[in-house]
mmCIF file of the N, C-alpha and C atoms, coordinates in Angstrom:
data_MODEL
# 
_entry.id   MODEL 
# 
loop_
_atom_site.group_PDB 
_atom_site.id 
_atom_site.type_symbol 
_atom_site.label_atom_id 
_atom_site.label_alt_id 
_atom_site.label_comp_id 
_atom_site.label_asym_id 
_atom_site.label_entity_id 
_atom_site.label_seq_id 
_atom_site.pdbx_PDB_ins_code 
_atom_site.Cartn_x 
_atom_site.Cartn_y 
_atom_site.Cartn_z 
_atom_site.occupancy 
_atom_site.B_iso_or_equiv 
_atom_site.pdbx_formal_charge 
_atom_site.auth_seq_id 
_atom_site.auth_comp_id 
_atom_site.auth_asym_id 
_atom_site.auth_atom_id 
_atom_site.pdbx_PDB_model_num 
ATOM 1   N N  . UNK A 1 1  ? 8.261  31.700  -13.759 1.00 0.00 ? 1  UNK A N  1 
ATOM 2   C CA . UNK A 1 1  ? 8.972  29.994  -13.730 1.00 0.00 ? 1  UNK A CA 1 
ATOM 3   C C  . UNK A 1 1  ? 9.160  29.511  -12.299 1.00 0.00 ? 1  UNK A C  1 
ATOM 4   N N  . UNK A 1 2  ? 9.334  30.229  -11.276 1.00 0.00 ? 2  UNK A N  1 
ATOM 5   C CA . UNK A 1 2  ? 9.042  29.984  -9.671  1.00 0.00 ? 2  UNK A CA 1 
ATOM 6   C C  . UNK A 1 2  ? 7.791  29.332  -9.565  1.00 0.00 ? 2  UNK A C  1 
ATOM 7   N N  . UNK A 1 3  ? 6.501  29.988  -9.848  1.00 0.00 ? 3  UNK A N  1 
ATOM 8   C CA . UNK A 1 3  ? 5.469  29.102  -9.722  1.00 0.00 ? 3  UNK A CA 1 
ATOM 9   C C  . UNK A 1 3  ? 5.284  27.871  -10.512 1.00 0.00 ? 3  UNK A C  1 
ATOM 10  N N  . UNK A 1 4  ? 5.910  27.826  -11.237 1.00 0.00 ? 4  UNK A N  1 
ATOM 11  C CA . UNK A 1 4  ? 5.983  26.089  -11.668 1.00 0.00 ? 4  UNK A CA 1 
ATOM 12  C C  . UNK A 1 4  ? 6.728  25.299  -10.976 1.00 0.00 ? 4  UNK A C  1 
ATOM 13  N N  . UNK A 1 5  ? 7.951  25.829  -10.784 1.00 0.00 ? 5  UNK A N  1 
ATOM 14  C CA . UNK A 1 5  ? 8.333  24.810  -9.425  1.00 0.00 ? 5  UNK A CA 1 
ATOM 15  C C  . UNK A 1 5  ? 8.036  24.222  -8.229  1.00 0.00 ? 5  UNK A C  1 
ATOM 16  N N  . UNK A 1 6  ? 7.368  25.417  -7.768  1.00 0.00 ? 6  UNK A N  1 
ATOM 17  C CA . UNK A 1 6  ? 6.645  25.136  -6.550  1.00 0.00 ? 6  UNK A CA 1 
ATOM 18  C C  . UNK A 1 6  ? 5.659  24.308  -6.791  1.00 0.00 ? 6  UNK A C  1 
ATOM 19  N N  . UNK A 1 7  ? 4.701  24.136  -7.798  1.00 0.00 ? 7  UNK A N  1 
ATOM 20  C CA . UNK A 1 7  ? 3.651  23.519  -8.511  1.00 0.00 ? 7  UNK A CA 1 
ATOM 21  C C  . UNK A 1 7  ? 4.049  22.156  -8.508  1.00 0.00 ? 7  UNK A C  1 
ATOM 22  N N  . UNK A 1 8  ? 5.424  21.702  -9.465  1.00 0.00 ? 8  UNK A N  1 
ATOM 23  C CA . UNK A 1 8  ? 5.569  20.750  -10.027 1.00 0.00 ? 8  UNK A CA 1 
ATOM 24  C C  . UNK A 1 8  ? 6.384  20.027  -8.299  1.00 0.00 ? 8  UNK A C  1 
ATOM 25  N N  . UNK A 1 9  ? 7.288  20.603  -7.662  1.00 0.00 ? 9  UNK A N  1 
ATOM 26  C CA . UNK A 1 9  ? 7.072  20.700  -6.349  1.00 0.00 ? 9  UNK A CA 1 
ATOM 27  C C  . UNK A 1 9  ? 6.423  19.567  -5.411  1.00 0.00 ? 9  UNK A C  1 
ATOM 28  N N  . UNK A 1 10 ? 5.284  20.243  -5.248  1.00 0.00 ? 10 UNK A N  1 
ATOM 29  C CA . UNK A 1 10 ? 4.345  19.571  -4.634  1.00 0.00 ? 10 UNK A CA 1 
ATOM 30  C C  . UNK A 1 10 ? 3.116  18.508  -5.171  1.00 0.00 ? 10 UNK A C  1 
ATOM 31  N N  . UNK A 1 11 ? 2.909  18.577  -6.197  1.00 0.00 ? 11 UNK A N  1 
ATOM 32  C CA . UNK A 1 11 ? 2.763  17.479  -7.372  1.00 0.00 ? 11 UNK A CA 1 
ATOM 33  C C  . UNK A 1 11 ? 3.393  16.289  -7.196  1.00 0.00 ? 11 UNK A C  1 
ATOM 34  N N  . UNK A 1 12 ? 5.083  16.393  -7.016  1.00 0.00 ? 12 UNK A N  1 
ATOM 35  C CA . UNK A 1 12 ? 5.909  15.461  -7.036  1.00 0.00 ? 12 UNK A CA 1 
ATOM 36  C C  . UNK A 1 12 ? 6.020  14.759  -5.342  1.00 0.00 ? 12 UNK A C  1 
ATOM 37  N N  . UNK A 1 13 ? 5.536  15.695  -4.407  1.00 0.00 ? 13 UNK A N  1 
ATOM 38  C CA . UNK A 1 13 ? 5.590  15.207  -2.894  1.00 0.00 ? 13 UNK A CA 1 
ATOM 39  C C  . UNK A 1 13 ? 4.183  14.472  -3.199  1.00 0.00 ? 13 UNK A C  1 
ATOM 40  N N  . UNK A 1 14 ? 3.244  15.068  -3.206  1.00 0.00 ? 14 UNK A N  1 
ATOM 41  C CA . UNK A 1 14 ? 1.969  14.201  -3.392  1.00 0.00 ? 14 UNK A CA 1 
ATOM 42  C C  . UNK A 1 14 ? 1.939  12.618  -4.307  1.00 0.00 ? 14 UNK A C  1 
ATOM 43  N N  . UNK A 1 15 ? 2.509  12.616  -5.560  1.00 0.00 ? 15 UNK A N  1 
ATOM 44  C CA . UNK A 1 15 ? 3.525  11.360  -6.382  1.00 0.00 ? 15 UNK A CA 1 
ATOM 45  C C  . UNK A 1 15 ? 3.682  10.419  -5.324  1.00 0.00 ? 15 UNK A C  1 
ATOM 46  N N  . UNK A 1 16 ? 4.681  10.960  -4.620  1.00 0.00 ? 16 UNK A N  1 
ATOM 47  C CA . UNK A 1 16 ? 5.679  10.557  -3.922  1.00 0.00 ? 16 UNK A CA 1 
ATOM 48  C C  . UNK A 1 16 ? 4.782  9.729   -2.184  1.00 0.00 ? 16 UNK A C  1 
ATOM 49  N N  . UNK A 1 17 ? 4.026  10.123  -1.979  1.00 0.00 ? 17 UNK A N  1 
ATOM 50  C CA . UNK A 1 17 ? 3.338  9.545   -0.594  1.00 0.00 ? 17 UNK A CA 1 
ATOM 51  C C  . UNK A 1 17 ? 2.573  8.602   -1.161  1.00 0.00 ? 17 UNK A C  1 
ATOM 52  N N  . UNK A 1 18 ? 1.796  9.280   -2.678  1.00 0.00 ? 18 UNK A N  1 
ATOM 53  C CA . UNK A 1 18 ? 0.718  8.186   -3.097  1.00 0.00 ? 18 UNK A CA 1 
ATOM 54  C C  . UNK A 1 18 ? 1.447  6.805   -3.436  1.00 0.00 ? 18 UNK A C  1 
ATOM 55  N N  . UNK A 1 19 ? 2.643  6.688   -4.056  1.00 0.00 ? 19 UNK A N  1 
ATOM 56  C CA . UNK A 1 19 ? 3.705  6.069   -4.917  1.00 0.00 ? 19 UNK A CA 1 
ATOM 57  C C  . UNK A 1 19 ? 3.788  4.826   -3.549  1.00 0.00 ? 19 UNK A C  1 
ATOM 58  N N  . UNK A 1 20 ? 4.301  5.439   -2.184  1.00 0.00 ? 20 UNK A N  1 
ATOM 59  C CA . UNK A 1 20 ? 4.727  4.558   -1.274  1.00 0.00 ? 20 UNK A CA 1 
ATOM 60  C C  . UNK A 1 20 ? 3.420  4.252   -0.940  1.00 0.00 ? 20 UNK A C  1 
ATOM 61  N N  . UNK A 1 21 ? 2.084  4.535   -0.650  1.00 0.00 ? 21 UNK A N  1 
ATOM 62  C CA . UNK A 1 21 ? 1.103  3.886   -0.292  1.00 0.00 ? 21 UNK A CA 1 
ATOM 63  C C  . UNK A 1 21 ? 0.692  3.079   -1.002  1.00 0.00 ? 21 UNK A C  1 
ATOM 64  N N  . UNK A 1 22 ? 0.404  2.850   -2.320  1.00 0.00 ? 22 UNK A N  1 
ATOM 65  C CA . UNK A 1 22 ? 0.360  1.691   -3.018  1.00 0.00 ? 22 UNK A CA 1 
ATOM 66  C C  . UNK A 1 22 ? 0.980  0.890   -2.912  1.00 0.00 ? 22 UNK A C  1 
ATOM 67  N N  . UNK A 1 23 ? 2.232  0.961   -3.030  1.00 0.00 ? 23 UNK A N  1 
ATOM 68  C CA . UNK A 1 23 ? 3.044  0.036   -3.094  1.00 0.00 ? 23 UNK A CA 1 
ATOM 69  C C  . UNK A 1 23 ? 3.226  -0.936  -1.661  1.00 0.00 ? 23 UNK A C  1 
ATOM 70  N N  . UNK A 1 24 ? 2.823  -0.778  -0.758  1.00 0.00 ? 24 UNK A N  1 
ATOM 71  C CA . UNK A 1 24 ? 2.450  -0.959  0.925   1.00 0.00 ? 24 UNK A CA 1 
ATOM 72  C C  . UNK A 1 24 ? 1.057  -1.652  1.024   1.00 0.00 ? 24 UNK A C  1 
ATOM 73  N N  . UNK A 1 25 ? 0.078  -1.025  -0.230  1.00 0.00 ? 25 UNK A N  1 
ATOM 74  C CA . UNK A 1 25 ? -1.066 -1.450  -0.202  1.00 0.00 ? 25 UNK A CA 1 
ATOM 75  C C  . UNK A 1 25 ? -1.153 -3.479  -0.743  1.00 0.00 ? 25 UNK A C  1 
ATOM 76  N N  . UNK A 1 26 ? -0.228 -3.488  -1.604  1.00 0.00 ? 26 UNK A N  1 
ATOM 77  C CA . UNK A 1 26 ? 0.430  -4.684  -2.540  1.00 0.00 ? 26 UNK A CA 1 
ATOM 78  C C  . UNK A 1 26 ? 0.353  -5.851  -1.590  1.00 0.00 ? 26 UNK A C  1 
ATOM 79  N N  . UNK A 1 27 ? -0.345 -6.745  -2.266  1.00 0.00 ? 27 UNK A N  1 
ATOM 80  C CA . UNK A 1 27 ? -0.292 -8.071  -1.738  1.00 0.00 ? 27 UNK A CA 1 
ATOM 81  C C  . UNK A 1 27 ? 1.291  -8.501  -1.539  1.00 0.00 ? 27 UNK A C  1 
ATOM 82  N N  . UNK A 1 28 ? 1.751  -9.124  -0.933  1.00 0.00 ? 28 UNK A N  1 
ATOM 83  C CA . UNK A 1 28 ? 3.092  -9.755  -0.565  1.00 0.00 ? 28 UNK A CA 1 
ATOM 84  C C  . UNK A 1 28 ? 2.849  -11.004 -1.806  1.00 0.00 ? 28 UNK A C  1 
ATOM 85  N N  . UNK A 1 29 ? 3.958  -11.305 -2.510  1.00 0.00 ? 29 UNK A N  1 
ATOM 86  C CA . UNK A 1 29 ? 4.565  -12.794 -3.657  1.00 0.00 ? 29 UNK A CA 1 
ATOM 87  C C  . UNK A 1 29 ? 5.124  -13.322 -3.042  1.00 0.00 ? 29 UNK A C  1 
ATOM 88  N N  . UNK A 1 30 ? 5.071  -14.540 -2.504  1.00 0.00 ? 30 UNK A N  1 
ATOM 89  C CA . UNK A 1 30 ? 6.062  -15.927 -2.116  1.00 0.00 ? 30 UNK A CA 1 
ATOM 90  C C  . UNK A 1 30 ? 7.172  -15.997 -3.874  1.00 0.00 ? 30 UNK A C  1 
ATOM 91  N N  . UNK A 1 31 ? 8.438  -15.892 -3.499  1.00 0.00 ? 31 UNK A N  1 
ATOM 92  C CA . UNK A 1 31 ? 8.721  -15.829 -4.460  1.00 0.00 ? 31 UNK A CA 1 
ATOM 93  C C  . UNK A 1 31 ? 10.314 -16.225 -4.483  1.00 0.00 ? 31 UNK A C  1 
ATOM 94  N N  . UNK A 1 32 ? 11.505 -16.830 -4.960  1.00 0.00 ? 32 UNK A N  1 
ATOM 95  C CA . UNK A 1 32 ? 12.486 -17.333 -4.764  1.00 0.00 ? 32 UNK A CA 1 
ATOM 96  C C  . UNK A 1 32 ? 12.853 -18.544 -4.137  1.00 0.00 ? 32 UNK A C  1 
ATOM 97  N N  . UNK A 1 33 ? 14.119 -18.560 -3.501  1.00 0.00 ? 33 UNK A N  1 
ATOM 98  C CA . UNK A 1 33 ? 14.285 -19.471 -3.054  1.00 0.00 ? 33 UNK A CA 1 
ATOM 99  C C  . UNK A 1 33 ? 13.305 -20.152 -1.637  1.00 0.00 ? 33 UNK A C  1 
ATOM 100 N N  . UNK A 1 34 ? 12.638 -18.853 -0.654  1.00 0.00 ? 34 UNK A N  1 
ATOM 101 C CA . UNK A 1 34 ? 11.773 -19.106 0.240   1.00 0.00 ? 34 UNK A CA 1 
ATOM 102 C C  . UNK A 1 34 ? 10.762 -19.671 -0.409  1.00 0.00 ? 34 UNK A C  1 
ATOM 103 N N  . UNK A 1 35 ? 10.194 -19.581 -1.074  1.00 0.00 ? 35 UNK A N  1 
ATOM 104 C CA . UNK A 1 35 ? 8.655  -19.945 -2.149  1.00 0.00 ? 35 UNK A CA 1 
ATOM 105 C C  . UNK A 1 35 ? 8.957  -21.144 -2.252  1.00 0.00 ? 35 UNK A C  1 
ATOM 106 N N  . UNK A 1 36 ? 10.454 -21.532 -2.554  1.00 0.00 ? 36 UNK A N  1 
ATOM 107 C CA . UNK A 1 36 ? 10.258 -23.395 -3.523  1.00 0.00 ? 36 UNK A CA 1 
ATOM 108 C C  . UNK A 1 36 ? 10.883 -24.205 -1.926  1.00 0.00 ? 36 UNK A C  1 
ATOM 109 N N  . UNK A 1 37 ? 11.201 -23.319 -0.803  1.00 0.00 ? 37 UNK A N  1 
ATOM 110 C CA . UNK A 1 37 ? 11.146 -24.485 0.253   1.00 0.00 ? 37 UNK A CA 1 
ATOM 111 C C  . UNK A 1 37 ? 10.077 -24.513 0.942   1.00 0.00 ? 37 UNK A C  1 
ATOM 112 N N  . UNK A 1 38 ? 9.179  -23.388 1.341   1.00 0.00 ? 38 UNK A N  1 
ATOM 113 C CA . UNK A 1 38 ? 7.700  -23.432 1.720   1.00 0.00 ? 38 UNK A CA 1 
ATOM 114 C C  . UNK A 1 38 ? 6.282  -24.159 0.983   1.00 0.00 ? 38 UNK A C  1 
ATOM 115 N N  . UNK A 1 39 ? 7.458  -24.375 -0.307  1.00 0.00 ? 39 UNK A N  1 
ATOM 116 C CA . UNK A 1 39 ? 6.143  -24.869 -1.577  1.00 0.00 ? 39 UNK A CA 1 
ATOM 117 C C  . UNK A 1 39 ? 4.975  -23.967 -1.984  1.00 0.00 ? 39 UNK A C  1 
ATOM 118 N N  . UNK A 1 40 ? 5.515  -23.326 -2.636  1.00 0.00 ? 40 UNK A N  1 
ATOM 119 C CA . UNK A 1 40 ? 5.055  -21.889 -3.128  1.00 0.00 ? 40 UNK A CA 1 
ATOM 120 C C  . UNK A 1 40 ? 3.524  -23.080 -4.358  1.00 0.00 ? 40 UNK A C  1 
ATOM 121 N N  . UNK A 1 41 ? 2.275  -22.750 -4.336  1.00 0.00 ? 41 UNK A N  1 
ATOM 122 C CA . UNK A 1 41 ? 1.650  -23.096 -4.816  1.00 0.00 ? 41 UNK A CA 1 
ATOM 123 C C  . UNK A 1 41 ? 0.926  -22.432 -5.851  1.00 0.00 ? 41 UNK A C  1 
ATOM 124 N N  . UNK A 1 42 ? 1.875  -21.810 -6.604  1.00 0.00 ? 42 UNK A N  1 
ATOM 125 C CA . UNK A 1 42 ? 1.222  -21.156 -8.027  1.00 0.00 ? 42 UNK A CA 1 
ATOM 126 C C  . UNK A 1 42 ? 1.457  -21.712 -8.997  1.00 0.00 ? 42 UNK A C  1 
ATOM 127 N N  . UNK A 1 43 ? 0.080  -21.473 -9.257  1.00 0.00 ? 43 UNK A N  1 
ATOM 128 C CA . UNK A 1 43 ? -0.433 -22.742 -10.379 1.00 0.00 ? 43 UNK A CA 1 
ATOM 129 C C  . UNK A 1 43 ? -1.226 -21.566 -11.522 1.00 0.00 ? 43 UNK A C  1 
ATOM 130 N N  . UNK A 1 44 ? -1.627 -22.062 -12.735 1.00 0.00 ? 44 UNK A N  1 
ATOM 131 C CA . UNK A 1 44 ? -1.874 -21.292 -13.476 1.00 0.00 ? 44 UNK A CA 1 
ATOM 132 C C  . UNK A 1 44 ? -3.342 -20.202 -13.173 1.00 0.00 ? 44 UNK A C  1 
ATOM 133 N N  . UNK A 1 45 ? -3.962 -21.909 -12.483 1.00 0.00 ? 45 UNK A N  1 
ATOM 134 C CA . UNK A 1 45 ? -5.659 -21.516 -11.749 1.00 0.00 ? 45 UNK A CA 1 
ATOM 135 C C  . UNK A 1 45 ? -5.536 -20.666 -10.858 1.00 0.00 ? 45 UNK A C  1 
ATOM 136 N N  . UNK A 1 46 ? -3.985 -20.657 -9.953  1.00 0.00 ? 46 UNK A N  1 
ATOM 137 C CA . UNK A 1 46 ? -4.444 -19.677 -8.923  1.00 0.00 ? 46 UNK A CA 1 
ATOM 138 C C  . UNK A 1 46 ? -3.630 -18.303 -9.386  1.00 0.00 ? 46 UNK A C  1 
ATOM 139 N N  . UNK A 1 47 ? -3.265 -18.046 -10.143 1.00 0.00 ? 47 UNK A N  1 
ATOM 140 C CA . UNK A 1 47 ? -2.668 -16.720 -11.117 1.00 0.00 ? 47 UNK A CA 1 
ATOM 141 C C  . UNK A 1 47 ? -3.910 -15.932 -11.796 1.00 0.00 ? 47 UNK A C  1 
ATOM 142 N N  . UNK A 1 48 ? -4.379 -16.903 -12.299 1.00 0.00 ? 48 UNK A N  1 
ATOM 143 C CA . UNK A 1 48 ? -5.919 -16.498 -12.938 1.00 0.00 ? 48 UNK A CA 1 
ATOM 144 C C  . UNK A 1 48 ? -7.008 -15.721 -11.707 1.00 0.00 ? 48 UNK A C  1 
ATOM 145 N N  . UNK A 1 49 ? -6.756 -16.060 -10.920 1.00 0.00 ? 49 UNK A N  1 
ATOM 146 C CA . UNK A 1 49 ? -8.053 -16.050 -9.818  1.00 0.00 ? 49 UNK A CA 1 
ATOM 147 C C  . UNK A 1 49 ? -7.377 -14.782 -9.028  1.00 0.00 ? 49 UNK A C  1 
ATOM 148 N N  . UNK A 1 50 ? -6.452 -14.297 -9.238  1.00 0.00 ? 50 UNK A N  1 
ATOM 149 C CA . UNK A 1 50 ? -5.974 -13.429 -8.526  1.00 0.00 ? 50 UNK A CA 1 
ATOM 150 C C  . UNK A 1 50 ? -6.942 -11.954 -8.502  1.00 0.00 ? 50 UNK A C  1 
ATOM 151 N N  . UNK A 1 51 ? -7.279 -11.795 -7.592  1.00 0.00 ? 51 UNK A N  1 
ATOM 152 C CA . UNK A 1 51 ? -8.156 -10.626 -8.092  1.00 0.00 ? 51 UNK A CA 1 
ATOM 153 C C  . UNK A 1 51 ? -8.193 -9.330  -8.766  1.00 0.00 ? 51 UNK A C  1 
ATOM 154 N N  . UNK A 1 52 ? -8.948 -8.477  -8.550  1.00 0.00 ? 52 UNK A N  1 
ATOM 155 C CA . UNK A 1 52 ? -8.727 -7.128  -9.491  1.00 0.00 ? 52 UNK A CA 1 
ATOM 156 C C  . UNK A 1 52 ? -8.061 -5.919  -8.761  1.00 0.00 ? 52 UNK A C  1 
ATOM 157 N N  . UNK A 1 53 ? -8.084 -6.348  -7.322  1.00 0.00 ? 53 UNK A N  1 
ATOM 158 C CA . UNK A 1 53 ? -7.409 -5.283  -6.444  1.00 0.00 ? 53 UNK A CA 1 
ATOM 159 C C  . UNK A 1 53 ? -5.985 -5.230  -6.577  1.00 0.00 ? 53 UNK A C  1 
ATOM 160 N N  . UNK A 1 54 ? -5.336 -6.520  -6.860  1.00 0.00 ? 54 UNK A N  1 
ATOM 161 C CA . UNK A 1 54 ? -3.906 -6.466  -6.916  1.00 0.00 ? 54 UNK A CA 1 
ATOM 162 C C  . UNK A 1 54 ? -3.668 -6.059  -7.896  1.00 0.00 ? 54 UNK A C  1 
ATOM 163 N N  . UNK A 1 55 ? -4.809 -6.314  -9.348  1.00 0.00 ? 55 UNK A N  1 
ATOM 164 C CA . UNK A 1 55 ? -4.237 -5.803  -11.109 1.00 0.00 ? 55 UNK A CA 1 
ATOM 165 C C  . UNK A 1 55 ? -4.501 -3.751  -11.219 1.00 0.00 ? 55 UNK A C  1 
ATOM 166 N N  . UNK A 1 56 ? -5.365 -3.455  -10.270 1.00 0.00 ? 56 UNK A N  1 
ATOM 167 C CA . UNK A 1 56 ? -5.914 -2.274  -10.162 1.00 0.00 ? 56 UNK A CA 1 
ATOM 168 C C  . UNK A 1 56 ? -4.350 -1.603  -9.305  1.00 0.00 ? 56 UNK A C  1 
ATOM 169 N N  . UNK A 1 57 ? -4.327 -2.167  -8.198  1.00 0.00 ? 57 UNK A N  1 
ATOM 170 C CA . UNK A 1 57 ? -3.140 -1.404  -7.824  1.00 0.00 ? 57 UNK A CA 1 
ATOM 171 C C  . UNK A 1 57 ? -1.497 -1.732  -8.389  1.00 0.00 ? 57 UNK A C  1 
ATOM 172 N N  . UNK A 1 58 ? -1.436 -2.687  -8.764  1.00 0.00 ? 58 UNK A N  1 
ATOM 173 C CA . UNK A 1 58 ? -0.141 -2.849  -9.854  1.00 0.00 ? 58 UNK A CA 1 
ATOM 174 C C  . UNK A 1 58 ? -0.386 -1.774  -11.178 1.00 0.00 ? 58 UNK A C  1 
ATOM 175 N N  . UNK A 1 59 ? -1.608 -1.602  -11.732 1.00 0.00 ? 59 UNK A N  1 
ATOM 176 C CA . UNK A 1 59 ? -1.612 -0.336  -12.657 1.00 0.00 ? 59 UNK A CA 1 
ATOM 177 C C  . UNK A 1 59 ? -1.406 1.039   -12.245 1.00 0.00 ? 59 UNK A C  1 
ATOM 178 N N  . UNK A 1 60 ? -2.177 0.913   -10.735 1.00 0.00 ? 60 UNK A N  1 
ATOM 179 C CA . UNK A 1 60 ? -1.907 2.352   -10.553 1.00 0.00 ? 60 UNK A CA 1 
ATOM 180 C C  . UNK A 1 60 ? -1.090 3.088   -9.998  1.00 0.00 ? 60 UNK A C  1 
ATOM 181 N N  . UNK A 1 61 ? 0.456  1.655   -9.040  1.00 0.00 ? 61 UNK A N  1 
ATOM 182 C CA . UNK A 1 61 ? 1.946  1.753   -9.176  1.00 0.00 ? 61 UNK A CA 1 
ATOM 183 C C  . UNK A 1 61 ? 3.003  2.572   -10.591 1.00 0.00 ? 61 UNK A C  1 
ATOM 184 N N  . UNK A 1 62 ? 2.645  1.302   -11.597 1.00 0.00 ? 62 UNK A N  1 
ATOM 185 C CA . UNK A 1 62 ? 3.153  1.969   -13.184 1.00 0.00 ? 62 UNK A CA 1 
ATOM 186 C C  . UNK A 1 62 ? 2.818  3.705   -13.383 1.00 0.00 ? 62 UNK A C  1 
ATOM 187 N N  . UNK A 1 63 ? 1.512  3.635   -13.330 1.00 0.00 ? 63 UNK A N  1 
ATOM 188 C CA . UNK A 1 63 ? 1.084  5.319   -13.654 1.00 0.00 ? 63 UNK A CA 1 
ATOM 189 C C  . UNK A 1 63 ? 1.575  5.935   -12.922 1.00 0.00 ? 63 UNK A C  1 
ATOM 190 N N  . UNK A 1 64 ? 1.454  5.749   -11.249 1.00 0.00 ? 64 UNK A N  1 
ATOM 191 C CA . UNK A 1 64 ? 2.359  6.547   -10.149 1.00 0.00 ? 64 UNK A CA 1 
ATOM 192 C C  . UNK A 1 64 ? 3.969  6.812   -10.610 1.00 0.00 ? 64 UNK A C  1 
ATOM 193 N N  . UNK A 1 65 ? 4.532  6.032   -10.786 1.00 0.00 ? 65 UNK A N  1 
ATOM 194 C CA . UNK A 1 65 ? 5.477  5.808   -11.096 1.00 0.00 ? 65 UNK A CA 1 
ATOM 195 C C  . UNK A 1 65 ? 6.245  6.600   -11.909 1.00 0.00 ? 65 UNK A C  1 
ATOM 196 N N  . UNK A 1 66 ? 5.555  6.511   -13.080 1.00 0.00 ? 66 UNK A N  1 
ATOM 197 C CA . UNK A 1 66 ? 5.741  7.438   -14.322 1.00 0.00 ? 66 UNK A CA 1 
ATOM 198 C C  . UNK A 1 66 ? 5.567  8.935   -14.039 1.00 0.00 ? 66 UNK A C  1 
ATOM 199 N N  . UNK A 1 67 ? 4.402  9.160   -13.418 1.00 0.00 ? 67 UNK A N  1 
ATOM 200 C CA . UNK A 1 67 ? 4.166  10.492  -13.075 1.00 0.00 ? 67 UNK A CA 1 
ATOM 201 C C  . UNK A 1 67 ? 5.260  10.875  -11.951 1.00 0.00 ? 67 UNK A C  1 
ATOM 202 N N  . UNK A 1 68 ? 5.986  10.829  -11.664 1.00 0.00 ? 68 UNK A N  1 
ATOM 203 C CA . UNK A 1 68 ? 6.850  10.768  -10.431 1.00 0.00 ? 68 UNK A CA 1 
ATOM 204 C C  . UNK A 1 68 ? 8.310  10.962  -11.279 1.00 0.00 ? 68 UNK A C  1 
ATOM 205 N N  . UNK A 1 69 ? 8.812  10.132  -12.110 1.00 0.00 ? 69 UNK A N  1 
ATOM 206 C CA . UNK A 1 69 ? 9.865  10.443  -12.985 1.00 0.00 ? 69 UNK A CA 1 
ATOM 207 C C  . UNK A 1 69 ? 10.022 11.749  -13.935 1.00 0.00 ? 69 UNK A C  1 
ATOM 208 N N  . UNK A 1 70 ? 8.708  11.373  -14.583 1.00 0.00 ? 70 UNK A N  1 
ATOM 209 C CA . UNK A 1 70 ? 8.274  12.919  -15.056 1.00 0.00 ? 70 UNK A CA 1 
ATOM 210 C C  . UNK A 1 70 ? 8.629  14.153  -14.361 1.00 0.00 ? 70 UNK A C  1 
ATOM 211 N N  . UNK A 1 71 ? 7.990  14.096  -13.223 1.00 0.00 ? 71 UNK A N  1 
ATOM 212 C CA . UNK A 1 71 ? 8.019  15.130  -12.488 1.00 0.00 ? 71 UNK A CA 1 
ATOM 213 C C  . UNK A 1 71 ? 9.507  15.828  -12.218 1.00 0.00 ? 71 UNK A C  1 
ATOM 214 N N  . UNK A 1 72 ? 9.987  14.597  -11.761 1.00 0.00 ? 72 UNK A N  1 
ATOM 215 C CA . UNK A 1 72 ? 11.532 14.409  -11.334 1.00 0.00 ? 72 UNK A CA 1 
ATOM 216 C C  . UNK A 1 72 ? 12.087 15.171  -12.442 1.00 0.00 ? 72 UNK A C  1 
ATOM 217 N N  . UNK A 1 73 ? 12.124 14.652  -13.746 1.00 0.00 ? 73 UNK A N  1 
ATOM 218 C CA . UNK A 1 73 ? 12.877 15.330  -15.020 1.00 0.00 ? 73 UNK A CA 1 
ATOM 219 C C  . UNK A 1 73 ? 12.907 16.641  -14.881 1.00 0.00 ? 73 UNK A C  1 
ATOM 220 N N  . UNK A 1 74 ? 11.207 16.867  -14.896 1.00 0.00 ? 74 UNK A N  1 
ATOM 221 C CA . UNK A 1 74 ? 10.865 18.365  -14.930 1.00 0.00 ? 74 UNK A CA 1 
ATOM 222 C C  . UNK A 1 74 ? 11.402 19.174  -13.916 1.00 0.00 ? 74 UNK A C  1 
ATOM 223 N N  . UNK A 1 75 ? 11.955 19.077  -12.752 1.00 0.00 ? 75 UNK A N  1 
ATOM 224 C CA . UNK A 1 75 ? 12.415 19.652  -11.610 1.00 0.00 ? 75 UNK A CA 1 
ATOM 225 C C  . UNK A 1 75 ? 14.124 19.437  -12.143 1.00 0.00 ? 75 UNK A C  1 
ATOM 226 N N  . UNK A 1 76 ? 14.232 18.725  -12.473 1.00 0.00 ? 76 UNK A N  1 
ATOM 227 C CA . UNK A 1 76 ? 16.157 18.475  -12.697 1.00 0.00 ? 76 UNK A CA 1 
ATOM 228 C C  . UNK A 1 76 ? 16.612 19.818  -13.992 1.00 0.00 ? 76 UNK A C  1 
ATOM 229 N N  . UNK A 1 77 ? 15.376 19.890  -14.653 1.00 0.00 ? 77 UNK A N  1 
ATOM 230 C CA . UNK A 1 77 ? 15.978 20.921  -15.843 1.00 0.00 ? 77 UNK A CA 1 
ATOM 231 C C  . UNK A 1 77 ? 15.119 22.068  -15.465 1.00 0.00 ? 77 UNK A C  1 
ATOM 232 N N  . UNK A 1 78 ? 14.317 22.552  -14.516 1.00 0.00 ? 78 UNK A N  1 
ATOM 233 C CA . UNK A 1 78 ? 14.263 23.973  -14.485 1.00 0.00 ? 78 UNK A CA 1 
ATOM 234 C C  . UNK A 1 78 ? 15.115 24.554  -13.481 1.00 0.00 ? 78 UNK A C  1 
# 
């Protein structure tokens, strides 16, 4: 059981570092009051042209976060 705990801990540390990196790599999005004041120009055409890189990073964030949550729950049960 101790080996499983060590492996899960190492995987959670890796998932944590990856999650931080993926979130930091994502491009910022203007929203809220600051976007309204500065004249945020997000139209349908601009949103549809958003590159595949941002979509891949968003998908990676969701999957890595899911893995991190599962590992955290696993570690709490061990």
